[in-house]
C-alpha positions in Angstrom: -9.0 34.1 33.3 -11.9 32.2 31.2 -14.6 29.9 33.1 -14.0 26.5 33.9 -16.3 24.8 31.0 -18.2 21.8 32.5 -17.3 18.6 31.2 -21.2 17.0 31.7 -24.2 17.8 32.5 -25.7 18.2 36.3 -28.1 19.8 38.5 -28.2 24.0 38.3 -26.8 23.8 34.6 -28.0 24.8 31.5 -27.8 22.0 28.6 -28.1 22.7 25.1 -29.9 20.3 22.6 -29.7 19.5 19.1 -33.5 17.7 18.6 -33.1 14.7 16.1 -36.6 14.6 15.6 -37.7 17.9 15.1 -33.8 18.9 13.4 -34.1 22.1 16.3 -31.6 23.7 19.1 -33.0 24.4 22.3 -31.8 25.0 25.7 -33.1 24.2 29.1 -31.9 24.4 32.7 -32.2 21.7 35.1 -32.9 22.7 38.0 -34.9 21.0 42.0 -38.6 20.2 41.2 -39.8 23.0 43.2 -38.0 25.3 41.1 -39.7 23.7 37.9 -41.2 26.1 35.4 -41.7 24.5 31.9 -42.7 27.6 30.0 -39.9 29.1 31.1 -37.2 26.0 30.0 -37.1 25.0 33.7 -36.7 21.6 34.1 -37.2 19.4 37.2 -34.3 17.0 37.3 -37.1 14.2 38.4 -38.5 14.2 34.4 -37.4 12.0 32.5 -35.5 14.5 30.2 -33.2 15.4 32.7 -32.8 11.9 33.8 -31.4 11.2 30.6 -29.1 14.1 29.9 -27.1 14.0 33.5 -24.4 13.3 33.3 -24.1 13.3 29.8 -21.4 15.0 27.6 -21.6 17.2 24.8 -21.4 15.4 21.2 -23.5 12.4 23.0 -26.9 11.3 21.8 -29.6 10.4 24.4 -33.2 9.1 24.1 -35.8 9.4 26.6 -39.7 8.5 27.2 -42.0 11.1 25.9 -46.1 10.8 26.1 -45.8 10.5 22.0 -43.3 7.8 22.3 -39.5 7.9 22.6 -37.2 11.4 21.6 -34.0 11.4 20.8 -31.7 14.4 21.2 -27.6 15.2 21.1 -25.7 17.4 23.6 -24.6 20.4 22.1 -23.3 22.7 25.1 -23.3 22.6 28.6 -22.4 25.0 31.5 -23.3 27.4 34.7 -23.1 30.6 33.6 -26.2 32.1 30.9 -25.5 30.7 27.5 -24.9 32.8 24.2 
């Protein structure tokens, strides 16, 4: 039986994004604040990035504030299991 596909980004998920500003893809893990480790791509759910992507579905485009202004990303995929 295939793993159930996650429909929207939520806490405990990984999220693969396409940064529309840099034209790069990255994977981040959304974790509670105490488990955040930005150097290991484990991002706090309290961050502007996480707040912007939570609830989003693959294909959606979201923007969020950054120290340099604003960043825009497209949600590529999300899930619970380690992405390939």
